[in-house]
FILO-298228 format. One record per residue: z negated, y, x negated of N, C-alpha, C in turn; residue number from 1. Coordinates in pm, 1 decimal, padded with zeros to 6 digits. Atoms other than C-alpha are relative to their C-alpha. Example, Ala and Ser with C-alpha at 12.3 -4.5 7.8 and 13.67 -1.06 7.14 Angstrom:
BEGIN
      n_z      n_y      n_x     ca_z     ca_y     ca_x      c_z      c_y      c_x  nr
  00000.0 -00119.0 -00089.0 -00780.0 -00450.0 -01230.0  00000.0  00120.0 -00090.0   1
  00006.0 -00119.0  00082.0 -00714.0 -00106.0 -01367.0 -00073.0  00109.0  00077.0   2
//
This chain:
BEGIN
      n_z      n_y      n_x     ca_z     ca_y     ca_x      c_z      c_y      c_x  nr
  00106.6 -00099.8 -00013.5 -01277.1  07231.5  05832.7  00062.9  00134.7  00032.0   1
 -00053.8 -00129.9 -00037.8 -01216.5  07570.0  05999.1 -00029.3  00100.9 -00109.4   2
  00022.2 -00104.1  00099.5 -01207.4  07895.7  05805.2 -00147.8  00030.4 -00017.7   3
  00142.5 -00030.7  00009.5 -01572.3  07954.2  05886.6 -00084.6 -00124.6 -00012.2   4
  00074.8  00125.5 -00001.4 -01667.7  07588.5  05873.3 -00094.8 -00014.3 -00115.6   5
  00088.0  00017.1  00114.4 -01810.5  07600.0  05523.4 -00125.9  00084.6  00016.6   6
  00117.1 -00084.1 -00023.3 -02039.7  07890.5  05615.3 -00090.6 -00065.5  00103.6   7
  00080.8  00061.7 -00104.9 -02152.9  07715.4  05933.0 -00067.4 -00128.2 -00049.3   8
  00058.1  00123.5  00054.4 -02206.2  07386.1  05749.3 -00119.4  00033.3 -00089.1   9
  00109.0 -00036.5  00090.6 -02416.8  07554.1  05478.8 -00115.6  00062.8  00076.7  10
  00104.2 -00063.2 -00079.3 -02604.9  07754.9  05738.4 -00092.4 -00103.6  00062.8  11
  00079.7  00105.8 -00062.8 -02721.0  07433.9  05904.5 -00093.9 -00068.0 -00099.4  12
  00082.9  00064.7  00102.5 -02868.0  07314.0  05573.4 -00120.2  00084.2 -00040.4  13
  00102.8 -00091.7  00048.7 -03088.5  07618.5  05520.0 -00129.5 -00019.0  00078.2  14
  00134.6  00008.8 -00057.1 -03459.4  07563.3  05583.2 -00094.9  00069.7 -00096.8  15
  00094.0 -00068.2  00089.2 -03767.3  07742.1  05441.5 -00027.2 -00079.4 -00127.9  16
  00024.8  00063.9  00128.1 -03806.2  07666.5  05072.4  00120.5 -00068.2 -00062.1  17
 -00120.4  00064.3  00054.2 -03457.6  07516.6  05032.7  00088.7  00105.4 -00064.1  18
 -00075.8 -00105.1  00066.9 -03334.3  07775.1  04783.5  00137.6 -00048.0 -00044.5  19
 -00130.5  00052.7  00038.5 -03053.1  07544.4  04673.4  00097.9  00008.5  00117.0  20
 -00086.0 -00008.9 -00118.5 -02916.4  07531.3  05029.1  00034.3  00145.7  00031.1  21
 -00024.9 -00143.3 -00023.0 -02954.8  07907.1  05066.0  00101.8  00053.3 -00099.7  22
 -00096.2 -00043.6  00101.6 -02767.6  07960.2  04739.3  00139.4 -00051.1  00033.5  23
 -00129.5  00053.9 -00041.6 -02488.4  07733.1  04866.6  00058.1  00082.1  00115.2  24
 -00045.5 -00087.3 -00108.0 -02470.0  07950.8  05179.3  00055.7  00130.2 -00056.9  25
 -00050.2 -00122.9  00062.5 -02431.7  08261.5  04962.3  00136.2 -00024.1 -00064.7  26
 -00128.4  00029.7  00064.4 -02151.5  08091.6  04769.8  00110.9 -00014.5  00104.2  27
 -00099.2  00011.2 -00107.2 -01974.2  08005.8  05094.9  00040.6  00137.8  00050.7  28
 -00030.9 -00135.9 -00045.5 -01999.8  08368.7  05207.3  00080.7  00077.2 -00103.6  29
 -00068.4 -00072.5  00106.8 -01872.7  08487.9  04869.4  00141.9 -00049.2 -00025.1  30
 -00133.8  00056.3  00021.0 -01556.0  08274.2  04889.9  00099.2  00069.7  00092.0  31
 -00096.4 -00070.6 -00084.5 -01258.8  08482.3  05010.5  00064.6 -00092.6  00102.4  32
 -00064.9  00065.6 -00114.9 -01105.2  08376.5  05345.2 -00088.4 -00105.2  00065.6  33
  00087.5  00099.7 -00062.2 -01343.7  08081.9  05396.7 -00137.4  00057.4  00030.6  34
  00129.8 -00062.4 -00023.5 -01639.3  08320.3  05397.1  00003.9  00105.4  00107.6  35
 -00011.7 -00100.6 -00105.2 -01532.5  08514.0  05704.9 -00117.2 -00004.5  00097.3  36
  00100.3 -00012.4 -00105.2 -01786.1  08639.9  05958.1  00052.8  00093.7  00108.1  37
 -00038.5 -00082.3 -00114.7 -01749.7  08800.7  06300.1 -00107.7  00108.1  00015.9  38
  00096.5 -00109.5 -00007.2 -01922.8  09141.2  06276.4 -00001.9  00057.9  00141.5  39
  00016.2 -00052.7 -00134.5 -02059.3  09267.6  06606.9  00000.7  00152.4 -00005.3  40
 -00013.3 -00145.4  00000.1 -01950.8  09626.4  06674.7 -00078.3  00059.6  00116.6  41
  00077.0 -00068.8 -00103.8 -02200.7  09839.7  06862.0  00080.7  00113.2  00060.7  42
 -00078.5 -00115.1 -00045.2 -01951.4  10123.7  06886.5  00140.6 -00010.0 -00059.8  43
 -00137.2 -00004.2  00049.5 -01571.7  10158.1  06854.7  00068.3 -00136.0  00002.0  44
 -00083.1  00119.1  00004.0 -01296.0  09904.1  06801.9  00026.3 -00039.4 -00145.2  45
 -00031.9  00047.7  00135.0 -01202.9  09692.2  06500.8  00110.8  00084.1 -00061.1  46
 -00100.6 -00078.4  00070.3 -01012.4  09903.0  06250.0 -00000.7  00147.4  00032.9  47
  00002.0 -00142.2 -00037.0 -01091.2  10235.5  06418.4 -00100.2  00075.6 -00086.0  48
  00090.4 -00077.5  00087.1 -01257.0  10518.2  06219.8 -00142.3  00008.5  00053.4  49
  00134.1 -00013.2 -00057.2 -01550.1  10528.4  06462.6 -00069.8 -00134.2  00020.4  50
  00062.4  00131.4 -00014.3 -01622.6  10154.3  06444.4 -00136.1 -00001.1 -00069.9  51
  00135.4  00002.0  00053.6 -01993.9  10096.5  06386.5 -00063.3 -00136.0  00024.9  52
  00066.3  00128.7 -00014.1 -02172.5  09769.8  06319.4 -00130.4  00016.0  00078.9  53
  00131.5  00002.1 -00060.8 -02473.5  09675.2  06525.2 -00106.9 -00001.1 -00106.5  54
  00108.3  00008.2  00097.6 -02812.9  09688.8  06360.6 -00124.9 -00053.8  00067.1  55
  00125.5  00057.3 -00045.4 -03144.9  09512.2  06394.4 -00101.4  00013.7 -00112.6  56
  00104.6 -00013.5  00100.5 -03477.5  09540.2  06215.7 -00090.8 -00121.9  00004.1  57
  00088.7  00116.0  00012.1 -03680.8  09245.5  06089.6 -00098.3  00028.2 -00114.1  58
  00104.6 -00026.0  00099.6 -04013.1  09297.7  05908.2  00022.6  00130.9 -00074.6  59
 -00018.9 -00131.6  00060.0 -03922.4  09661.0  05844.7  00128.5  00017.0 -00077.4  60
 -00126.2 -00007.6  00073.5 -03580.9  09584.4  05691.8  00117.9 -00003.5  00097.0  61
 -00115.8 -00006.7 -00086.8 -03242.9  09665.9  05844.0  00103.0 -00107.9 -00029.7  62
 -00105.5  00101.0  00012.4 -02973.8  09404.1  05907.7  00110.6  00032.0  00100.0  63
 -00111.9 -00004.9 -00093.7 -02627.0  09405.1  06065.5  00022.4 -00141.5  00052.6  64
 -00017.4  00134.8 -00054.4 -02587.3  09108.4  06305.7  00146.7 -00042.3 -00000.6  65
 -00134.6  00055.7 -00004.3 -02284.8  08879.8  06292.5 -00008.9 -00143.0  00051.6  66
 -00006.7  00141.8 -00034.3 -02171.5  08536.6  06406.8  00100.3 -00065.5 -00093.6  67
 -00076.1  00071.3  00101.8 -01997.3  08267.1  06206.6  00128.5 -00064.8  00049.4  68
 -00124.7  00056.8 -00052.3 -01711.1  08163.7  06437.6  00025.4  00056.1  00138.8  69
 -00033.9 -00040.2 -00137.2 -01528.5  08236.8  06762.9 -00087.3 -00074.8  00099.9  70
  00085.5  00077.9 -00089.3 -01734.1  07958.4  06921.3 -00140.1  00060.8  00008.0  71
  00131.8 -00062.1  00000.1 -02059.7  08123.0  06814.6  00004.8  00137.2  00068.0  72
 -00014.7 -00128.5 -00068.8 -01927.4  08457.3  06939.1 -00010.4 -00020.4  00150.7  73
  00006.1  00030.8 -00143.1 -01877.1  08303.5  07282.7 -00142.1 -00038.8  00040.3  74
  00135.1  00045.1 -00031.3 -02219.3  08139.3  07271.8 -00100.5  00114.9 -00001.4  75
  00093.8 -00112.3  00011.5 -02384.7  08471.1  07180.0 -00002.7  00087.5  00124.0  76
 -00008.0 -00086.1 -00117.5 -02270.8  08641.2  07498.3  00034.0  00144.3 -00033.0  77
 -00035.4 -00137.8  00038.7 -02160.8  08949.9  07303.8  00123.4  00045.5  00077.4  78
 -00110.8 -00045.1 -00084.4 -01936.1  09156.2  07532.6  00062.2  00130.2 -00047.9  79
 -00065.8 -00117.1  00058.3 -01841.8  09443.9  07303.6  00099.9 -00048.1 -00104.9  80
 -00101.4  00035.8  00099.2 -01586.9  09454.5  07024.8 -00063.9 -00068.6 -00120.8  81
  00044.0  00064.9  00123.5 -01608.2  09261.8  06699.9  00110.2  00015.4 -00103.1  82
 -00095.1 -00013.4  00110.9 -01436.3  09257.4  06363.2 -00018.6 -00120.0 -00092.7  83
  00005.3  00114.5  00090.6 -01352.8  08953.2  06148.8  00020.0  00051.3 -00143.7  84
  00001.3 -00058.2  00134.2 -01432.4  09037.6  05785.7 -00041.7 -00106.6 -00101.4  85
  00045.9  00086.9  00108.7 -01461.3  08849.9  05455.1 -00143.3  00038.1 -00038.2  86
  00138.2 -00023.4  00037.8 -01822.6  08809.4  05346.0 -00014.0  00096.7 -00117.1  87
  00006.5 -00089.6  00116.0 -01752.8  08987.3  05014.9  00019.2  00144.3  00044.4  88
 -00026.9 -00136.3 -00044.7 -01612.2  09291.9  05195.8 -00117.2  00058.3  00077.8  89
  00113.4 -00052.0 -00077.0 -01901.2  09322.7  05439.0 -00121.4  00019.6 -00090.4  90
  00109.3 -00017.6  00095.5 -02147.3  09275.8  05150.9  00015.1  00132.8 -00073.3  91
 -00024.0 -00127.2  00069.8 -01986.0  09567.5  04965.5 -00028.4  00120.4  00089.6  92
  00022.8 -00109.2 -00094.4 -02014.9  09780.6  05278.4 -00149.0  00021.5  00025.3  93
  00138.0 -00009.7 -00046.8 -02376.5  09703.3  05364.0 -00103.1  00026.5 -00109.6  94
  00113.1 -00003.2  00093.2 -02578.8  09668.7  05044.4 -00032.2  00139.2 -00053.9  95
  00038.8 -00131.9  00052.7 -02549.8  10030.8  04916.2 -00094.3  00077.8  00092.8  96
  00091.0 -00065.1 -00094.8 -02732.5  10142.4  05233.7 -00125.9 -00083.6  00024.5  97
  00117.5  00087.7 -00010.5 -02997.7  09870.2  05183.9 -00003.7 -00074.0  00133.4  98
 -00008.8  00081.0 -00121.2 -02873.7  09677.6  05487.0  00036.2 -00142.5 -00036.3  99
 -00033.2  00140.7  00015.5 -02871.2  09299.3  05500.5  00094.1 -00045.7  00110.0 100
 -00090.0  00062.3 -00098.4 -02660.7  09061.5  05709.8 -00077.2 -00111.7  00069.4 101
  00071.7  00104.4 -00072.8 -02808.7  08844.6  05985.7  00100.2 -00089.3  00071.9 102
 -00095.6  00096.5 -00053.6 -02614.0  08530.0  06074.6 -00053.9 -00066.7  00126.6 103
  00028.7  00069.6 -00126.2 -02617.9  08400.4  06433.4 -00142.6  00026.0  00052.4 104
  00135.5 -00028.3 -00049.8 -02929.3  08581.4  06562.9 -00028.2 -00061.1  00137.3 105
  00016.5  00060.0 -00132.3 -02866.5  08421.9  06904.9 -00036.1 -00148.8 -00006.9 106
  00016.7  00145.9  00012.3 -02902.5  08066.1  06768.4 -00146.2 -00040.3  00014.6 107
  00138.2  00049.0 -00004.1 -03212.0  07851.4  06823.9 -00068.4  00021.4 -00134.8 108
  00069.6 -00031.4  00124.5 -03468.4  07960.4  06566.5  00029.0  00138.4 -00051.0 109
 -00026.7 -00139.2  00035.6 -03312.5  08306.1  06537.8  00099.1  00024.1 -00110.7 110
 -00099.8 -00020.4  00104.9 -03047.3  08245.9  06272.0 -00061.7  00020.2 -00137.5 111
  00042.9 -00017.6  00139.3 -03070.3  08333.5  05902.8  00038.3  00139.4 -00047.2 112
 -00026.1 -00132.2  00055.0 -03099.4  08674.1  05736.1  00031.6 -00005.3 -00148.3 113
 -00035.1 -00015.6  00141.9 -02934.0  08764.4  05405.4 -00043.5  00140.3 -00041.3 114
  00045.7 -00133.8  00038.5 -03129.8  09054.2  05247.3  00104.2  00074.3 -00083.0 115
 -00100.8 -00081.7  00067.2 -02938.1  09342.5  05093.0  00011.4 -00032.0 -00149.3 116
 -00008.8  00034.0  00141.7 -03028.6  09235.9  04738.4  00091.1 -00120.5 -00022.9 117
 -00090.1  00114.5  00013.4 -02845.7  08906.8  04796.5  00142.9  00037.5  00038.0 118
 -00135.5 -00051.4 -00026.0 -02550.4  09092.5  04951.5  00055.9  00066.7 -00125.8 119
 -00045.2 -00059.8  00126.0 -02536.5  09285.8  04624.7  00047.7 -00108.0 -00096.0 120
 -00043.3  00110.2  00085.5 -02514.9  08955.1  04439.5  00137.5 -00050.4  00044.1 121
 -00130.6  00043.6 -00050.6 -02225.2  08849.7  04665.7  00107.5  00101.5 -00038.7 122
 -00098.6 -00105.3  00025.4 -02051.1  09185.2  04614.5  00036.8  00010.7 -00147.9 123
 -00024.3 -00022.1  00143.1 -02087.1  09194.1  04234.9  00019.8 -00128.6 -00078.6 124
 -00014.7  00128.9  00068.5 -02074.0  08822.3  04150.2 -00132.0 -00072.8 -00006.3 125
  00126.8  00073.1 -00008.8 -02342.1  08563.6  04221.2 -00054.0 -00040.9 -00136.7 126
  00045.3  00049.0  00130.3 -02353.7  08439.4  03863.5 -00044.9  00111.8 -00092.7 127
  00039.2 -00112.8  00084.6 -02413.2  08787.6  03726.5 -00142.1  00045.7  00026.6 128
  00134.2 -00041.6 -00036.4 -02749.9  08827.9  03900.4 -00086.3 -00124.8  00024.7 129
  00086.3  00116.6 -00021.6 -03051.2  08591.4  03912.7 -00024.6 -00025.9  00148.2 130
  00023.9  00038.8 -00138.9 -03119.6  08400.8  04234.1 -00142.1  00036.6  00041.0 131
  00131.8 -00038.7 -00050.1 -03405.8  08548.4  04435.5 -00055.6 -00103.7  00096.0 132
  00089.3 -00109.0  00040.7 -03675.4  08570.4  04531.2 -00046.8 -00016.3 -00145.0 133
  00038.3  00000.0  00140.4 -03775.9  08669.2  04178.6 -00150.7  00017.2 -00014.8 134
  00137.9 -00026.1  00040.6 -04119.2  08646.1  04023.3  00006.5  00076.7 -00131.2 135
 -00010.9 -00089.8  00114.7 -04158.1  08932.9  03776.7 -00138.4  00030.7 -00054.8 136
  00129.0 -00026.3  00063.8 -04435.6  08992.4  03525.2  00024.8  00052.1 -00140.7 137
 -00007.1 -00034.4  00141.8 -04513.0  09123.4  03179.7  00025.5 -00128.5 -00079.6 138
 -00022.9  00121.2  00080.1 -04383.2  08879.3  02916.2 -00129.8 -00047.2 -00065.1 139
  00118.8  00057.4  00062.3 -04656.3  08644.5  02798.7  00027.9 -00055.3 -00138.9 140
 -00036.3  00058.8  00129.1 -04465.7  08509.8  02498.0 -00012.2  00105.0 -00110.3 141
  00021.9 -00091.5  00112.0 -04555.7  08667.8  02163.0  00117.4 -00008.1 -00098.1 142
 -00112.9 -00006.1  00094.4 -04243.8  08770.0  01969.1  00006.5  00140.7 -00061.6 143
  00006.6 -00136.9  00054.0 -04348.6  09085.8  01779.2  00114.3  00032.7 -00094.9 144
 -00109.3 -00027.9  00093.9 -04073.7  09043.9  01517.2  00124.6  00048.4  00075.1 145
 -00116.7 -00040.4 -00078.4 -03804.4  09070.1  01783.2 -00017.6  00141.6  00054.5 146
  00022.3 -00132.8 -00057.1 -03960.3  09372.4  01952.3  00005.1  00107.5 -00108.3 147
 -00000.2 -00097.8  00108.8 -04011.2  09547.9  01618.8  00142.8  00026.1 -00049.4 148
 -00137.7 -00016.8  00045.8 -03653.5  09483.3  01505.8  00083.9  00072.4  00104.5 149
 -00076.0 -00064.9 -00106.6 -03513.1  09586.8  01843.2 -00033.9  00148.9  00007.0 150
  00039.4 -00140.3 -00001.6 -03714.8  09911.1  01840.8  00058.0  00074.8 -00120.3 151
 -00056.9 -00060.9  00120.5 -03599.2  09981.1  01484.6  00149.4  00026.4  00018.5 152
 -00143.7 -00018.3 -00021.4 -03235.3  09926.7  01577.9  00028.5  00099.7  00111.3 153
 -00016.9 -00098.4 -00107.0 -03277.9  10129.8  01897.4 -00013.3  00141.7 -00055.4 154
  00020.3 -00132.6  00057.8 -03405.4  10422.1  01690.4  00125.4  00046.2 -00075.7 155
 -00124.0 -00032.2  00071.8 -03079.4  10405.5  01493.8  00119.6  00011.7  00093.8 156
 -00108.4 -00003.6 -00099.2 -02874.9  10400.9  01815.8 -00023.0  00120.1  00090.5 157
  00031.6 -00124.2 -00071.3 -02863.6  10758.6  01952.2  00015.6 -00007.8  00152.0 158
 -00019.7  00009.4 -00144.4 -02748.4  10647.3  02298.7 -00124.0 -00049.8  00073.5 159
  00116.1  00063.5 -00064.4 -03081.7  10470.4  02365.2 -00115.0  00099.0  00014.1 160
  00118.0 -00082.9 -00027.0 -03362.5  10669.2  02529.3 -00128.1 -00082.0 -00010.5 161
  00120.5  00082.8  00002.4 -03613.5  10387.6  02584.2  00034.3 -00143.9  00033.3 162
 -00014.4  00142.8 -00027.0 -03660.5  10011.3  02616.2 -00124.0 -00049.8  00073.4 163
  00109.2  00065.8 -00071.3 -03872.2  09811.3  02861.8  00025.6 -00151.0 -00002.7 164
 -00017.1  00145.5  00000.4 -03928.4  09437.5  02908.8 -00069.9 -00059.4  00122.4 165
  00059.0  00072.7 -00113.1 -04008.2  09188.2  03185.3  00031.1 -00147.8 -00015.9 166
 -00022.6  00144.0 -00006.2 -04043.4  08813.0  03231.2  00048.2 -00031.8  00141.1 167
 -00064.0  00022.5 -00129.5 -03812.8  08698.5  03511.6  00006.6 -00149.7  00028.1 168
 -00008.2  00139.2 -00044.8 -03853.2  08368.6  03698.0  00080.1 -00004.6  00129.4 169
 -00082.9  00007.2 -00120.6 -03561.1  08318.1  03939.6 -00041.4 -00116.3  00089.8 170
  00024.9  00111.4 -00091.2 -03581.4  08092.7  04244.4  00069.6 -00125.9 -00050.1 171
 -00074.9  00111.0  00060.2 -03320.7  07872.0  04073.6  00037.9  00038.9 -00141.5 172
 -00037.3 -00028.7  00137.8 -03255.0  07845.0  03702.2 -00120.8  00028.3 -00087.8 173
  00107.1 -00014.6  00098.4 -03457.8  07897.4  03386.1 -00052.8  00143.3 -00003.4 174
  00053.0 -00134.8  00019.7 -03693.8  08192.9  03336.4  00055.8  00061.0 -00127.2 175
 -00058.6 -00067.1  00116.4 -03582.6  08454.0  03085.5 -00068.9  00134.1 -00023.3 176
  00050.7 -00131.1  00038.0 -03681.9  08772.0  02903.8  00107.8  00103.8  00031.2 177
 -00093.5 -00108.0 -00031.9 -03517.3  09086.9  03041.7 -00038.4  00124.3 -00079.5 178
  00019.0 -00125.4  00072.8 -03475.2  09398.8  02827.7  00065.8  00111.1  00081.9 179
 -00052.0 -00112.8 -00076.4 -03437.7  09721.0  03026.0  00050.0  00109.1 -00092.3 180
 -00063.7 -00099.0  00085.7 -03197.7  09966.2  02862.5  00012.8  00133.1  00074.4 181
 -00011.5 -00135.9 -00053.9 -03244.9  10335.3  02942.1  00079.9  00081.0 -00101.5 182
 -00090.9 -00063.8  00095.2 -02956.4  10526.6  02784.1  00034.8  00142.8  00044.3 183
 -00044.5 -00136.6 -00027.7 -02842.1  10888.4  02758.8  00147.4  00004.4  00038.0 184
 -00146.3 -00008.9 -00002.3 -02472.6  10807.4  02747.4  00058.6 -00135.0  00038.6 185
 -00064.1  00125.4 -00040.5 -02255.8  10546.6  02921.9  00148.7 -00002.3 -00034.1 186
 -00139.6  00002.7  00043.7 -01926.9  10624.9  02749.0  00027.7 -00131.0 -00073.0 187
 -00030.3  00126.2  00069.7 -01741.5  10325.0  02598.1 -00055.8 -00008.2 -00141.5 188
  00059.9  00012.4  00134.7 -01846.4  10411.5  02238.3 -00151.5 -00020.4  00004.8 189
  00144.7  00016.0 -00011.5 -02209.8  10443.0  02349.5 -00035.6 -00141.1  00044.0 190
  00024.1  00136.8 -00047.0 -02195.4  10112.8  02537.8  00020.8 -00098.7 -00114.1 191
 -00025.4  00088.0  00114.4 -02045.7  09947.4  02229.3 -00115.7  00006.2 -00100.2 192
  00109.5 -00013.5  00096.4 -02326.3  10088.2  02011.9 -00124.9 -00073.3  00049.3 193
  00115.9  00070.1 -00055.7 -02591.1  09947.1  02248.3  00020.9 -00151.4 -00008.2 194
 -00030.7  00142.3  00011.4 -02417.2  09610.4  02254.7 -00020.0 -00046.9 -00144.9 195
  00018.5  00033.1  00141.5 -02413.7  09612.9  01874.0 -00148.8 -00005.7 -00035.1 196
  00144.4  00000.1  00023.1 -02785.9  09700.2  01872.0 -00062.8 -00132.4  00043.6 197
  00055.1  00125.8 -00048.7 -02863.1  09393.9  02083.4  00043.3 -00117.0 -00087.5 198
 -00049.3  00112.5  00080.0 -02643.7  09161.7  01875.5 -00067.2 -00003.3 -00137.2 199
  00068.3 -00006.0  00129.3 -02811.9  09281.4  01554.4 -00146.3 -00043.2  00009.9 200
  00142.5  00029.8 -00018.8 -03155.3  09213.3  01703.1 -00026.0 -00141.9  00049.3 201
  00023.0  00124.2 -00073.5 -03107.2  08888.2  01891.9 -00033.3 -00116.9 -00091.4 202
  00029.8  00107.8  00094.3 -03134.8  08675.2  01577.7 -00148.9 -00022.4 -00019.8 203
  00145.0  00014.0  00015.1 -03510.9  08738.7  01579.1 -00065.5 -00068.9  00119.5 204
  00053.5  00069.6 -00117.9 -03548.8  08564.2  01916.1 -00012.9 -00149.1 -00031.7 205
  00014.2  00144.7  00025.3 -03686.7  08207.8  01894.0  00109.2 -00079.6  00070.9 206
 -00101.9  00085.7 -00060.4 -03434.4  07932.5  01963.5 -00043.2 -00046.5  00138.8 207
  00026.4  00050.0 -00133.9 -03409.5  07839.7  02329.3 -00056.5  00101.6  00096.5 208
  00052.6 -00103.1 -00089.8 -03547.7  08166.8  02468.4  00115.6  00085.9  00051.6 209
 -00110.0 -00081.1 -00052.6 -03288.8  08324.5  02701.5 -00042.0  00147.7  00010.8 210
  00023.6 -00144.7 -00008.5 -03262.9  08704.3  02683.1  00117.2  00063.7  00072.1 211
 -00103.0 -00072.4 -00073.1 -03074.0  08930.2  02920.8 -00032.5  00148.6 -00005.0 212
  00023.2 -00144.1 -00005.3 -03031.8  09305.7  02952.2  00026.7  00050.8  00140.7 213
 -00020.2 -00062.9 -00129.7 -03049.3  09530.0  03256.7  00002.1  00151.0 -00020.9 214
 -00009.7 -00145.7  00009.1 -02946.0  09893.3  03296.3 -00109.1  00063.3  00085.1 215
  00106.6 -00064.1 -00075.7 -03246.8  10101.8  03396.8  00054.8  00100.0  00100.7 216
 -00060.8 -00095.6 -00092.6 -03007.8  10340.6  03573.8  00048.6 -00066.1  00128.5 217
 -00049.1  00072.0 -00117.7 -02911.1  10068.3  03824.1 -00106.1  00004.4  00109.7 218
  00101.2 -00018.9 -00104.9 -03096.5  10176.1  04138.9 -00008.8 -00118.6  00094.9 219
  00000.4  00114.7 -00089.8 -03011.9  09847.4  04313.5 -00052.7 -00126.9 -00065.2 220
  00039.5  00122.3  00068.2 -03123.3  09599.1  04048.2 -00149.9 -00023.7  00015.7 221
  00143.4  00022.8 -00023.8 -03458.5  09435.8  04140.2 -00082.1 -00004.9 -00128.2 222
  00073.0  00004.0  00126.3 -03554.4  09380.0  03775.4 -00021.0  00141.7 -00052.7 223
  00013.5 -00139.8  00042.7 -03483.9  09744.9  03687.5 -00100.7  00073.4  00087.5 224
  00095.1 -00065.2 -00089.9 -03677.6  09857.3  03996.1 -00143.2 -00037.5 -00036.8 225
  00134.4  00044.2  00037.4 -03977.3  09647.2  03891.3 -00042.8  00065.4 -00131.7 226
  00035.7 -00056.8  00129.5 -03966.4  09774.2  03533.1 -00029.9  00149.1  00011.3 227
  00028.0 -00142.9 -00017.2 -03946.0  10139.1  03643.5 -00140.1  00021.7  00056.8 228
  00129.4 -00015.9 -00066.1 -04258.5  10087.6  03856.2 -00117.1 -00057.3 -00080.4 229
  00110.9  00077.3  00056.2 -04462.4  09851.9  03636.4 -00002.5 -00014.8 -00151.4 230
 -00006.8  00028.2  00143.5 -04349.9  09836.4  03271.7  00009.9  00129.3 -00080.6 231
 -00007.4 -00114.5  00090.9 -04427.0  10098.5  03009.3  00102.2 -00030.5 -00110.7 232
 -00094.6  00025.6  00109.0 -04156.9  10142.7  02741.8 -00071.2 -00049.3 -00125.9 233
  00052.5  00039.5  00131.0 -04221.1  09956.7  02418.7  00074.7  00073.9 -00110.0 234
 -00062.9 -00097.8  00088.9 -03975.7  10197.9  02256.7  00037.2  00120.4  00084.7 235
 -00028.7 -00123.8 -00072.2 -03947.5  10561.9  02367.8  00037.8  00106.2 -00102.4 236
 -00047.5 -00095.2  00101.3 -03734.0  10796.1  02157.1 -00068.0  00136.3  00014.6 237
  00054.1 -00133.9 -00020.2 -03871.9  11113.1  02315.3 -00149.0  00005.6 -00035.3 238
  00140.2  00004.2  00040.2 -04234.1  11007.6  02268.7 -00011.7 -00004.5 -00151.5 239
 -00001.6  00008.9  00146.8 -04152.3  10920.4  01907.8  00029.7  00136.5 -00060.6 240
 -00038.3 -00130.9  00052.9 -03988.1  11260.1  01855.5 -00111.5  00102.0  00019.7 241
  00107.2 -00095.0 -00027.8 -04289.5  11436.4  02007.3 -00118.2 -00015.3 -00094.3 242
  00110.6  00021.2  00093.9 -04522.7  11288.4  01746.0  00007.2  00103.8 -00111.3 243
 -00003.3 -00102.2  00105.8 -04628.1  11547.4  01483.5  00059.5 -00055.1 -00128.2 244
 -00063.8  00039.1  00125.5 -04420.8  11533.4  01169.0 -00032.9  00102.7 -00107.4 245
  00029.0 -00090.3  00111.7 -04483.0  11682.3  00825.9  00116.4  00096.6 -00017.8 246
 -00105.4 -00100.1  00014.7 -04292.1  12007.5  00784.6  00061.6 -00010.8 -00138.8 247
 -00063.6  00005.4  00132.4 -04034.2  12011.4  00504.2 -00039.4  00120.9 -00083.7 248
  00026.8 -00112.2  00089.2 -04080.4  12235.0  00202.7  00084.7  00119.2  00041.9 249
 -00070.2 -00120.3 -00045.3 -03980.7  12595.0  00274.3  00136.1  00009.3 -00065.0 250
 -00133.3 -00019.5  00053.0 -03610.5  12648.3  00238.0  00073.1 -00126.7 -00035.6 251
 -00063.1  00124.3  00041.1 -03536.8  12280.8  00183.5  00128.4 -00024.0  00077.0 252
 -00126.7  00035.1 -00061.8 -03173.7  12197.4  00249.0  00082.1  00118.1  00045.4 253
 -00076.9 -00116.8 -00046.5 -03062.0  12551.9  00324.4  00028.9  00092.4 -00119.0 254
 -00029.4 -00096.9  00106.5 -02885.0  12803.9  00096.7 -00083.6  00125.8  00022.1 255
  00077.6 -00124.6 -00016.2 -03078.0  13126.3  00030.4  00078.2  00100.5  00083.5 256
 -00067.6 -00102.8 -00079.6 -03003.2  13406.5  00275.2  00049.8  00109.5 -00092.1 257
 -00054.3 -00106.3  00087.1 -02784.1  13681.8  00127.6 -00101.6  00111.9 -00021.4 258
  00087.7 -00111.0  00031.8 -02987.7  13945.8 -00049.8 -00146.0 -00037.9 -00003.9 259
  00140.8  00039.9 -00001.6 -03307.3  13737.9 -00036.8 -00020.5 -00113.1 -00101.0 260
  00016.8  00099.2  00106.9 -03347.8  13561.3 -00371.4 -00143.8 -00000.7 -00044.5 261
//
C-alpha cells in the first residue's frame, strides 16, 4: 500500500450515513506519514512564505481542496504548485480559521469534505472529542442529588464561575452528560481544584452514566458553543453573590476604631 493508500482506501468506503467509514477516514488522515495529502496551492511555491492554499465554498462553509496521491493530482488537471503535508499538520493549520479540507473535489461525485470541527479532532486527538455530527439537548435524566452536590462543591471552589449541562449523542459511541466549566482562573492550582471538585461530586452519578467536562472558554468546542447559546447555568457564583444577604451586626469582626469606644 502506498503512503496515501490508506486514505484513498478509506475514502472509497465513505457513503452517506456510513459514520463508521467516515471515522476510519479521519483515523487514516490522523496517522503520521500515511495520512499525507497533496494540498493545492493557489499562490506561491511549496515552502515559500507566500504559499497560499486554494479555497472553495460549499453550503456557506470554507474548505481547502487537496488530492490524495500523485495519481489523483494528475487526474485533477491541477497545473499550479502543490505541497505534500501530513493530515495532522494541515488540520492544525486550517481549523483555527474555521476552514475544512476537501478531498479529491475533481473525482466523480465531487469528493468528500472534512468540516473544520473534524479537523480539530484530528489536530487534538480523535479520541478526545466525540464523533460528529452531534445531537445536543437539555439532559432528560433526573439526577438532582448530583447537581446539588456539584453546585455545593463548586461554591467551595473559588476558580469556578458557573456550571452548565448538556446531553450529548455522538454519531458513534454512547451518549453522555457534559458539564460545562466556566472558570476565572486556569493556573495549575486552579485546574487541580476544579478536578478535585468533579472527583468529589462524581460519586452521586448513577452507575453506568458517563459524564464528561468541557471548558466553556473553548471557542472551538461544539458542545461548549451549544451550551453558551442554549443552556442556562445551573450554578452561577455571581448570581448567587448578587442575592440579598442579611447584614452582619454593626462592628462584627472588626476592632473598634481608635478614639471611638
